[in-house]
C-alpha atoms as one frame of an Amber mdcrd trajectory, in Angstrom:
protein
   0.000   0.000   0.000   1.398   3.352  -1.076   0.317   6.302   1.093   0.392
   9.850  -0.232  -0.648  13.229   1.160  -1.860  15.622  -1.555  -0.055  18.971
  -1.267  -2.160  22.081  -0.689  -5.334  20.081   0.013  -3.725  17.906   2.726
  -5.852  14.890   1.846  -4.485  11.389   2.318  -4.688   8.709  -0.351  -3.898
   5.038   0.145  -3.141   3.462  -3.226  -2.613  -0.127  -4.309  -2.519  -2.261
  -7.417  -3.534  -5.360  -5.417  -7.207  -6.366  -5.122  -6.481  -8.234  -1.894
  -4.721  -5.239  -0.336  -7.549  -2.925  -1.447 -10.224  -5.176   0.097  -8.255
  -5.442   3.349  -7.820  -1.650   3.609 -11.490  -0.961   2.867 -12.567  -3.539
   5.451 -10.204  -2.007   8.044 -11.828   1.374   7.348 -15.277  -0.105   8.020
 -16.365  -0.540   4.420 -17.067  -3.422   2.084 -15.360  -4.121  -1.234 -18.097
  -5.137  -3.678 -16.160  -4.506  -6.900 -14.595  -7.891  -7.565 -14.964  -7.498
 -11.346 -13.805  -3.896 -11.550 -10.454  -2.841 -13.002 -10.275   0.005 -10.483
 -12.108   1.235  -7.398 -12.160   4.324  -5.210 -13.447   4.426  -1.659 -13.969
   7.870  -0.101 -13.542   7.621   3.661 -15.945   9.278   6.097 -12.936  10.556
   8.016 -11.544  12.183   4.857  -9.113  10.691   2.411  -9.372   7.811  -0.007
  -8.456   4.231  -0.670  -7.812   3.695  -4.381  -7.112   0.467  -6.204  -6.067
   0.279  -9.855  -5.703  -3.342 -10.923  -4.797  -2.937 -14.588  -2.059  -1.165
 -16.538  -4.678   0.682 -18.611  -4.020   4.435 -18.229  -7.739   5.062 -18.757
  -8.532   3.200 -15.533  -5.985   5.307 -13.633  -7.510   8.493 -15.094 -11.031
   7.323 -14.236 -10.240   6.580 -10.576  -8.154   9.732 -10.100 -10.956  11.841
 -11.610 -13.247  10.555  -8.833 -10.624  11.537  -6.263  -9.943  14.967  -7.788
 -13.643  15.844  -8.006 -14.212  14.868  -4.370 -11.147  16.780  -3.152 -12.261
  19.939  -4.950 -15.787  19.605  -3.585 -14.453  19.204  -0.032 -12.249  22.278
  -0.586 -15.264  24.321  -1.675 -14.443  24.579  -5.383 -16.877  24.005  -8.226
 -14.943  21.821 -10.668 -17.146  23.050 -13.544 -16.746  26.744 -12.816 -14.566
  28.947 -14.973 -11.964  27.131 -16.986 -11.820  23.964 -14.791  -8.113  24.607
 -14.108  -8.142  23.464 -10.437  -9.600  20.104 -11.517  -7.267  19.692 -14.491
  -4.111  20.550 -12.524  -5.096  18.289  -9.626  -5.992  15.409 -11.949  -2.687
  15.750 -13.796  -0.775  15.850 -10.501  -2.495  12.710  -9.193  -1.996  10.744
 -12.399   1.669  11.769 -12.629   2.271  10.671  -9.049   0.367   7.396  -8.992
   1.287   6.189 -12.487   4.825   5.667 -11.121   3.631   3.348  -8.325   4.060
  -0.336  -9.108
């Protein structure tokens, strides 16, 4: 499990490429992993932060899961991701994908 704290927003993300590790982390957080067939999953924690699993090398799956995370982070921070030119969302999404695409 790779743990990362997002700069500026100070939100924690636990990231894994292992289904078993994802299920264990979600269960430890009080949730239930019901996505056995999914290529990627994101669990937003009630306490803040996320558990993210990406189980394929497909960059589209990484983008999909990180878009969920970025949208939630911006909402929690009080930003409207659709307002203006969407730059906060686009920069945050790019940052997350750049960081987590290097995790094996």
